[in-house]
C-alpha positions, 0 to 999 in steps of 0.5 A: 166589458164582461157583458160585451164578452159575453155577447161576443160569446153568444154570437160566436155560438150562433154563427156556428150553430146557424148554417145559413151564416156558415154558408154565406160566410165560408162557401160563398166566398170560395164558390164567387172566387172560383167561378170568377177567377177562372171564368172572368178574363179580359184577355182573349182566347181561343177566337174562332178565326177563318179565312177565305183565300182567294189567293191560294199562294204559298205567300197568302198561306204565310200570312195566314199562319201568322194567326196561328202563333197566339192563343187569342185565336184558334184558326179553324180552316179556309172557307170556300165562298163568300156566301158562307161568311153571314152564316159562321158570323151569325151562328158564332162559328167565327168572330172574324173571317180574312178575306185575302184578294185574288192578287195578294201575292202579285201586288206584294211582288209589285211593291204595292198595297196588297189590301185583306179584309177582316169581316168581324162579329161586332155584337159584342163590341169588347171581343170585336174591339180586341180581335180587331186590335190583334188583327191589325197588330199582326198584319202590320208586324207581317207587312213590316217584315216583308219590306225589311226583307225587301230592303235587304234583298236590295243590298240596303241596310234597313233605316230604323228611324225609331225604335220601342223597348217595352218595359210593362211593370207590376203586371209584365204578363199583362194577365187580367186575373191579377188586375181583377183579383183585388177587385174579386176580394173587395166585392166578396168581402162586401157581400159577406160582411154586409149580409151576414151581420144584416141578418144578425140583429134582424135574427134577434128581433124575430126570435124575441130575444132583442127584447130581453137584450133590451132590459138587460144592462147592456147599452147600445154600444155594448150590443153594437160591439158584441155582435160586430167583433165576431164579424170582423174577426170571421170576415177578416179570416175570410179575406186572408182566405181569399187572398191565400187561394188567390196566391195559390191558384192564380199565382197573385202576389202582394208587392206591398207590406203585408201588415198594411194589406192586413190593416187595410183589409180590417179597416175595409171589413169593418166598414162593411160590417157597420153597413150591415148592422145599419141594415139590420137596425132599419129591416123588419124581418130577415128577408128584407135585410137579406135583399136590401144587403144584396142590394146595397153590397152586390151592385155597387160593389161589382158596377160602381167600384172600378172592379170591372168598368173604369169610373173614368169612362162612366157618365158624370151622374154615375162617377158622382154616386162612386164616391159612396161606395167604399169599395171604390177606395178599398180597390184602388188602395188594394191595387196599389198595394198588392200590384204596384207595391206602393206604401201609405203615402199613396193611398192614405186618402182612402183609408181616411175615407173608409175610417170616416164610412166606418164611423159614420155606419157604426154612430148611426147604427148605434143611435137607430138601435138605441132609439128603436129598442132602448128608447133613449 
């Protein structure tokens, strides 16, 4: 225990003295959280919208006014000619253009269908599909209001055969930030934990101090524990810092048990630290360790964890690979806990798998360091 404590104290001093490690552990998470938290959103806002109004009537202007009440669109004005549409779309001055036919009002007055054309920039399929959904929804609502007004004008009570009363649970405002921030926490912790730990053992080897540890009374397990504990504590505090920042800046709320969240956070950080120690036992230089750590942590936690892209929509091969990504299990459990307020019974399987990953990576790391440095 005394030898392990000495390694822990040495590693803490090394972290404090090394500006690179402090930068990775402290500056990088804050920077990523602010950039992604404010910059990454699935909620369309201020999409430039124009209209080409051939009707130029009060009713057509009233229809266009329906699109000015939402944050999704930024209505810029009216075009004068259809030939302007390609230029506005190609220069990204418009995401969509509404083309209102000359007989728009007359058709509505006669009880006929007035068809409005929406020309949409489809170069970004995600934005285009969301813009289309909003355009169709507003148009349907406007059409329904006209029908209801006409029925009422004729002295007939409108027939409401069916109605819907929506109740949105867990995220009533439908803010994508509340859905993305738990994934962002897993993403940041994966990078910080794996990169910081991957450099620790390699740094000892490059500076020639690993040979001194090899001839000391230290066992491989004591060395691994001494190396891991400081980073576990720092990574855990980093996770709490990310959580607090999310609460302050993005109105994130934890619906579930805080103690259960702390346990989940501790397991996940230990799992990533084990992965970082495994990389450090294989790499021969800090540069190669850094590159391998980014490759193992950044890409899988971003693409294959369900952070941004739904796993269910991935090809079968990629869905199979996601089972090897610890961030997948952490993200699923964290969203259940933070957004839905679920208890342990909802995600105990993810915790078991994270514990298995943790045990596997720490065991392999210990065996490799034992073989490489101690010749055992």
